[in-house]
C-alpha positions in Angstrom: 17.6 118.9 124.7 15.0 117.3 122.5 15.6 116.1 119.0 13.2 118.7 117.5 14.9 121.6 119.3 18.3 120.4 118.2 17.1 120.3 114.6 15.7 123.8 114.8 18.9 125.1 116.2 20.9 123.3 113.5 18.7 124.8 110.8 19.1 128.3 112.3 22.9 127.9 112.3 23.0 126.8 108.7 20.9 129.9 107.7 23.3 132.1 109.6 26.3 130.5 107.8 24.7 130.8 104.4 23.9 134.5 105.2 27.5 135.1 106.2 28.9 133.4 103.1 26.7 135.7 100.9 28.0 138.7 102.8 31.6 137.6 102.3 31.0 136.9 98.6 29.4 140.4 98.2 32.3 142.0 100.0 34.8 140.2 97.8 33.1 141.4 94.5 32.9 144.9 95.9 36.6 144.9 96.8 37.5 143.5 93.4 35.5 146.3 91.7 37.2 148.9 93.9 40.6 147.5 93.1 39.8 147.5 89.4 38.7 151.2 89.6 41.8 152.2 91.5 44.0 150.4 89.0 42.3 152.2 86.1 42.6 155.6 87.8 46.3 155.2 88.6 47.0 154.2 85.0 45.1 157.2 83.6 46.9 159.6 85.9 50.3 158.0 85.3 
């Protein structure tokens, strides 16, 4: 495998990792919001 091909693959992998991290971060904030909503709802019903 040539050096250029290796660099290209490395860059592609880094992009994938960054994309996955963004997804995880998004999921985390979404779950936090859901948890907050659920907590509010259970308080108001209780």
